[in-house]
C-alpha positions as CSV (number, residue, x, y, z in Angstrom):
1,M,-17.5,-17.1,-33.4
2,L,-19.5,-13.9,-33.2
3,K,-19.9,-14.2,-29.4
4,K,-16.1,-14.8,-29.0
5,T,-15.3,-11.8,-31.2
6,T,-17.7,-9.5,-29.3
7,L,-16.2,-10.7,-26.0
8,L,-12.6,-10.1,-27.3
9,L,-13.6,-6.6,-28.4
10,A,-15.2,-5.8,-25.0
11,L,-12.0,-7.0,-23.2
12,L,-9.8,-4.9,-25.4
13,L,-12.0,-1.9,-24.8
14,C,-11.8,-2.4,-21.0
15,N,-8.1,-2.7,-21.3
16,V,-7.8,0.6,-23.1
17,I,-10.0,2.3,-20.6
18,A,-8.1,0.9,-17.6
19,F,-4.7,1.9,-18.9
20,S,-5.4,5.2,-20.6
21,Q,-2.8,7.9,-20.0
22,Y,-3.8,11.1,-18.3
23,V,-3.1,14.4,-20.0
24,N,-3.4,17.9,-18.5
25,V,-4.0,21.5,-19.7
26,K,-3.3,24.6,-17.7
27,Y,-6.0,27.3,-17.8
28,T,-4.6,30.7,-17.1
29,C,-7.3,33.1,-18.0
30,D,-10.8,31.5,-17.5
31,N,-11.4,34.0,-14.6
32,Q,-13.5,31.5,-12.7
33,N,-13.3,28.2,-11.0
34,P,-13.6,25.2,-13.3
35,G,-17.2,24.8,-14.4
36,N,-18.1,27.9,-12.3
37,L,-20.0,25.8,-9.7
38,N,-17.9,27.1,-6.8
39,K,-18.5,30.8,-6.7
40,G,-17.1,31.3,-3.2
41,I,-14.1,33.3,-2.0
42,D,-10.7,32.0,-1.1
43,D,-10.3,33.1,2.5
44,L,-10.3,31.9,6.1
45,G,-13.4,30.7,7.9
46,L,-14.3,27.4,6.2
47,V,-17.3,26.7,8.4
48,A,-18.8,30.2,8.0
49,R,-18.6,29.7,4.2
50,G,-20.3,26.3,4.2
51,W,-17.3,24.0,4.1
52,N,-16.8,20.9,6.3
53,V,-13.5,21.0,8.2
54,V,-11.5,17.8,7.4
55,R,-8.3,18.6,9.3
56,G,-6.6,21.4,11.1
57,G,-2.9,22.0,11.6
58,S,-0.5,19.4,13.0
59,A,3.0,19.4,14.4
60,T,3.8,16.4,12.2
61,P,2.3,15.2,8.9
62,V,-0.9,13.2,9.4
63,W,-3.8,11.7,7.5
64,S,-7.4,12.9,8.0
65,G,-10.2,10.5,8.8
66,V,-11.9,8.8,5.9
67,Q,-14.0,11.2,3.8
68,T,-16.8,10.3,1.4
69,I,-17.5,11.6,-2.2
70,P,-21.3,11.5,-2.8
71,F,-20.9,9.9,-6.2
72,A,-18.6,7.2,-7.7
73,F,-15.4,8.8,-9.1
74,N,-13.5,6.8,-11.7
75,L,-9.7,7.0,-11.5
76,N,-7.7,4.8,-14.0
77,G,-10.6,2.4,-14.4
78,T,-11.6,1.9,-10.8
79,N,-14.5,3.6,-9.0
80,F,-13.9,5.2,-5.7
81,T,-16.2,6.9,-3.1
82,Q,-13.9,7.3,-0.2
83,Y,-10.5,9.0,0.4
84,K,-8.3,10.6,3.0
85,V,-6.1,13.7,2.8
86,S,-2.8,14.5,4.3
87,T,-1.7,17.7,5.9
88,T,1.0,17.9,3.1
89,G,-1.3,18.2,0.1
90,I,-2.0,14.5,-0.9
91,V,-5.5,13.1,-1.5
92,T,-5.4,9.4,-1.7
93,F,-8.0,6.7,-2.4
94,D,-5.7,4.1,-0.8
95,L,-7.4,4.0,2.6
96,A,-4.9,1.4,3.9
97,A,-2.0,3.8,3.5
98,T,-0.3,4.6,6.8
99,A,3.0,6.4,6.0
100,V,2.3,10.1,5.5
101,P,4.5,11.9,2.9
102,D,6.3,14.8,4.5
103,S,6.2,18.3,2.9
104,N,9.6,17.9,1.1
105,N,8.2,17.1,-2.4
106,V,10.0,15.3,-5.2
107,A,9.0,14.3,-8.7
108,L,6.4,11.6,-9.4
109,P,6.2,8.7,-9.4
110,S,7.6,8.4,-5.8
111,S,7.6,5.6,-3.3
112,L,6.6,8.2,-0.7
113,I,3.1,8.6,-2.3
114,P,0.3,6.0,-2.0
115,D,-1.3,4.4,-5.0
116,N,-4.2,6.3,-6.5
117,S,-3.4,9.7,-5.2
118,V,-3.7,13.3,-6.4
119,C,-1.0,15.7,-5.3
120,V,-0.5,19.3,-4.5
121,W,2.7,18.4,-2.7
122,G,5.0,21.0,-1.2
123,M,3.0,22.7,1.6
124,T,1.9,21.8,5.1
125,A,-0.9,22.5,7.6
126,R,1.1,23.9,10.5
127,A,-0.1,23.5,14.1
128,G,-1.2,26.7,15.9
129,S,-1.9,28.5,12.7
130,N,-4.9,29.3,10.4
131,D,-4.0,26.3,8.2
132,S,-6.9,24.0,7.6
133,I,-8.3,21.5,5.1
134,G,-12.0,21.3,4.1
135,N,-14.3,19.7,1.7
136,R,-17.6,20.5,0.0
137,T,-19.8,19.3,-2.8
138,F,-21.2,21.8,-5.4
139,G,-23.9,21.4,-8.0
140,T,-26.6,18.8,-8.6
141,A,-26.5,15.2,-9.9
142,P,-25.2,14.1,-12.4
143,N,-22.9,17.2,-12.7
144,R,-21.5,17.7,-9.2
145,Q,-18.0,18.6,-8.1
146,H,-16.5,17.4,-4.9
147,W,-13.8,19.9,-3.7
148,V,-10.9,19.3,-1.2
149,W,-9.8,22.7,-0.2
150,F,-6.3,23.6,1.3
151,S,-6.8,26.9,3.2
152,S,-3.9,29.2,4.2
153,M,-1.3,26.4,4.1
154,S,2.2,27.0,5.3
155,P,5.5,26.7,3.4
156,P,7.7,23.6,4.3
157,G,10.5,24.2,6.7
158,G,9.1,27.4,8.2
159,G,8.8,30.9,6.9
160,S,5.9,33.3,6.9
161,G,3.5,32.8,4.0
162,F,0.3,31.1,2.9
163,S,-1.0,29.2,-0.1
164,Y,-4.6,28.2,-1.1
165,W,-5.2,25.3,-3.4
166,G,-8.1,23.0,-4.4
167,I,-8.4,19.4,-5.7
168,V,-11.7,18.8,-7.5
169,F,-13.3,15.6,-8.6
170,E,-16.1,16.0,-11.2
171,E,-19.1,13.7,-11.5
172,T,-19.8,12.0,-14.9
173,T,-16.8,13.5,-16.7
174,N,-14.3,12.1,-14.1
175,N,-12.3,15.3,-14.6
176,I,-9.7,16.1,-12.0
177,F,-8.9,19.8,-11.4
178,I,-6.1,21.2,-9.4
179,V,-6.9,24.8,-8.6
180,D,-4.2,27.4,-7.9
181,A,-6.1,30.1,-5.9
182,R,-3.5,32.4,-4.4
183,T,-0.1,32.3,-2.6
184,Q,1.9,34.9,-0.7
185,P,4.8,35.6,-1.0
186,A,6.6,34.5,-4.2
187,G,9.6,32.1,-3.7
188,L,8.6,30.2,-0.6
189,F,6.6,27.4,-2.2
190,T,7.4,25.0,-5.0
191,F,5.0,22.2,-5.8
192,T,4.6,18.7,-7.3
193,L,1.3,18.7,-9.1
194,G,-0.1,15.5,-10.5
195,I,-1.7,12.0,-10.2
196,Q,0.1,8.9,-9.1
197,I,-1.4,5.5,-10.0
198,D,1.4,3.4,-8.5
199,N,5.1,3.4,-7.9
200,A,5.8,3.1,-11.6
201,T,3.0,5.2,-13.1
202,A,2.3,8.9,-12.6
203,Y,1.2,11.9,-14.6
204,Q,2.6,15.2,-13.3
205,V,2.4,18.8,-14.6
206,F,5.6,19.7,-16.5
207,G,8.0,21.5,-14.1
208,S,7.2,19.4,-11.0
209,P,8.6,19.3,-8.4
210,N,9.5,23.0,-8.9
211,I,6.2,24.6,-9.9
212,A,5.5,28.0,-8.4
213,S,2.0,29.3,-7.8
214,S,0.8,31.4,-10.8
215,V,-1.3,33.6,-8.5
216,I,0.9,35.6,-6.2
217,T,-1.1,38.0,-4.0
218,T,-0.9,40.1,-0.8
219,N,-2.7,39.9,2.5
220,T,-5.4,42.2,1.0
221,G,-5.4,40.7,-2.5
222,V,-8.2,39.3,-4.6
223,T,-10.1,36.5,-2.9
224,D,-12.7,35.7,-5.5
225,A,-12.1,33.3,-8.4
226,S,-11.4,36.0,-11.0
227,D,-7.7,35.4,-10.9
228,Q,-7.9,31.6,-10.5
229,V,-5.5,29.4,-12.5
230,Y,-6.3,25.7,-12.8
231,Y,-5.1,22.4,-14.3
232,K,-7.5,19.9,-15.8
233,F,-6.6,16.2,-15.9
234,N,-8.4,13.4,-17.9
235,T,-7.6,10.5,-20.2
236,S,-9.3,12.4,-23.0
237,L,-9.6,16.1,-23.2
238,S,-11.6,17.9,-25.8
239,Q,-9.2,19.0,-28.6
240,Y,-11.3,22.0,-29.6
241,D,-13.5,23.9,-27.1
242,V,-13.9,27.7,-27.1
243,R,-15.8,29.7,-24.6
244,P,-16.7,33.4,-25.3
245,K,-15.6,35.6,-22.3
246,T,-16.3,39.2,-23.1
247,F,-18.2,41.1,-25.8
248,S,-18.0,44.9,-26.2
249,L,-21.7,45.5,-26.6
250,K,-23.1,42.8,-24.2
251,N,-24.1,45.1,-21.4
252,E,-25.0,48.2,-23.5
253,F,-28.3,47.1,-25.0
254,P,-30.8,48.9,-24.9
255,Y,-29.0,52.0,-23.9
256,R,-27.4,52.7,-27.2
257,N,-29.1,53.8,-30.4
258,Y,-27.8,51.1,-32.7
259,N,-28.9,53.0,-35.7
260,A,-26.3,55.7,-34.9
261,G,-23.4,53.3,-35.4
262,P,-21.1,51.9,-36.5
263,Y,-19.8,50.5,-33.2
264,A,-16.6,48.5,-32.8
265,I,-17.2,44.7,-32.2
266,N,-14.5,43.3,-29.9
267,G,-14.2,40.9,-27.1
268,S,-12.3,37.9,-25.8
269,L,-12.5,34.1,-25.8
270,A,-10.9,31.3,-23.9
271,N,-9.4,28.2,-25.6
272,L,-10.6,25.4,-23.3
273,G,-9.4,22.7,-25.6
274,S,-6.1,20.8,-25.5
275,Q,-5.0,21.8,-29.0
276,T,-3.5,25.1,-30.1
277,L,-5.9,27.1,-32.3
278,T,-4.3,28.3,-35.4
279,S,-7.3,29.6,-37.4
280,L,-10.8,30.9,-36.5
281,V,-13.7,32.8,-38.1
282,L,-15.5,35.5,-36.2
283,N,-19.1,36.2,-37.0
284,Y,-22.0,38.2,-35.6
285,S,-25.6,39.0,-36.6
286,V,-28.0,41.8,-35.8
287,D,-31.6,41.0,-34.9
288,G,-31.3,37.5,-36.3
289,G,-30.0,38.8,-39.7
290,A,-27.4,37.2,-41.9
291,P,-24.1,36.5,-40.2
292,I,-21.3,39.0,-40.8
293,S,-18.1,37.0,-40.9
294,T,-14.4,37.5,-41.1
295,A,-12.2,35.7,-43.4
296,A,-10.2,32.9,-41.6
297,L,-7.9,34.6,-39.2
298,T,-4.4,33.2,-38.5
299,V,-4.0,32.9,-34.7
300,N,-1.9,31.1,-32.2
301,I,-3.9,30.4,-29.1
302,A,-2.5,27.6,-26.9
303,G,-4.8,25.3,-24.9
304,G,-5.8,27.1,-21.7
305,A,-4.9,30.6,-23.1
306,C,-7.2,33.5,-24.1
307,F,-7.5,35.7,-27.2
308,N,-8.7,39.3,-27.6
309,Y,-10.4,40.0,-30.9
310,N,-11.6,43.0,-33.0
311,H,-14.1,42.2,-35.7
312,P,-13.0,44.2,-38.8
313,T,-16.6,45.0,-39.7
314,A,-18.3,47.3,-37.3
């Protein structure tokens, strides 16, 4: 009886894992790429910057050749190590797929999208242009990220503009990130962002298929990751996860005479969790002394958002 019960529990657990729903959080102010492994710039010249060119522009939508992830990535309970990517912003693990989605995006799920696909749908790699798609792996095992990079993509249906996006697969965590790097100008691109498991099951970012880039730039705008916005997908996101961003005195020691204070204690933090923070306590200590803490502060920091603070005790 014990063996049967154990087997039943194991089967139930596998069923839960295989059919868990994906959730997503949008990070608007982390000021870096997810995990900060990719510290490169968002610009032309993939090869010069260490990327592998997967596909250039094309007069009609096409799939790339089969590409390899150097680790097993689990999507919806299945491990994958190979994929292909379309010139219209679709990465699919369905290697048998032949029909290529065009750049006229719609909401997910869609019969136009192969099973087991991740979508930044609503752009195209145009022939005779700078448009290109690359890939690259960052980090070391077991914490690597495999990036698929859409460089200087064109708007559907013509028009002069460009858009840079990334799809990231993270080792061990099985996180999927969709990175919104920069777009120019506003108004030419609207995207469907999300994951499609099959024709009946998909998880898209709210607002698809009409999501605009959050990073509108110019031809001479910021090309590093400091203005990056990204979306994180997983079946279980940390509810509470806070990362300190800035601290007013961080770069001033030992140049100040700290005995001549008081000095204001302020800074910022990022809510990397999925839940809205409604209360927090700020504390600091000097030379390992007793913490100086605030009373519980009432706040309203949505998942993916940031908060600027001022400690009331200098």
